[in-house]
C-alpha positions as CSV (number, residue, x, y, z in Angstrom):
1,M,-0.4,-0.1,0.1
2,K,1.3,3.5,-0.5
3,K,2.6,6.0,1.8
4,I,1.8,9.2,2.8
5,K,3.6,11.9,4.2
6,I,2.0,14.0,5.4
7,T,3.2,17.7,7.5
8,L,0.6,20.7,10.0
9,V,1.4,23.6,7.9
10,K,-1.5,26.2,8.9
11,S,-2.6,26.2,12.8
12,P,-5.8,24.5,14.2
13,I,-6.0,27.8,16.5
14,D,-9.9,28.8,15.6
15,R,-11.1,24.8,13.4
16,P,-13.9,23.7,14.8
17,E,-13.4,21.1,17.6
18,R,-13.8,17.8,14.5
19,Q,-10.6,19.7,12.9
20,K,-8.1,19.7,15.3
21,Q,-9.7,16.2,16.7
22,T,-9.3,14.8,12.8
23,L,-6.1,16.7,13.3
24,K,-5.4,15.0,16.8
25,A,-6.1,11.3,15.5
26,L,-3.4,12.0,12.7
27,G,-1.0,13.2,15.1
28,L,-0.2,16.0,13.8
29,N,0.1,18.1,17.6
30,K,2.4,20.7,17.2
31,M,3.4,23.0,13.7
32,N,5.3,21.8,11.6
33,A,4.8,17.7,12.9
34,T,5.2,15.4,10.0
35,K,3.9,12.5,10.3
36,E,4.5,9.7,7.5
37,V,1.1,6.3,7.5
38,E,-0.1,4.3,4.4
39,A,-3.2,5.7,2.5
40,T,-6.4,3.8,3.6
41,P,-9.8,5.1,3.3
42,Q,-9.5,6.3,6.3
43,I,-6.6,7.9,6.7
44,L,-7.5,9.4,2.9
45,G,-10.9,10.4,4.4
46,M,-9.9,12.9,7.6
47,V,-6.8,14.1,5.3
48,R,-9.2,15.4,2.4
49,K,-11.1,16.8,5.9
50,V,-8.2,18.9,7.4
51,E,-7.0,20.0,3.6
52,H,-6.6,22.9,3.7
53,M,-4.6,23.0,7.0
54,I,-2.1,20.3,6.1
55,L,0.4,19.3,3.1
56,V,0.6,15.6,1.4
57,E,3.4,14.4,0.1
58,E,3.2,10.8,-1.7
59,L,6.5,8.7,-0.5
60,A,7.6,6.1,-3.2
């Protein structure tokens, strides 16, 4: 399965609680935090919900 690298680039301050919880579930707690995860349908759904705050890169 493909892996993706996600980086938090915008602050979750003043965002809905649901988006903050999604970022926490992805493991992004601080600014510029980076996480490598497998691109499962569940992860991609979470990424879609907060895509305006993160940077996503595909890994080979």
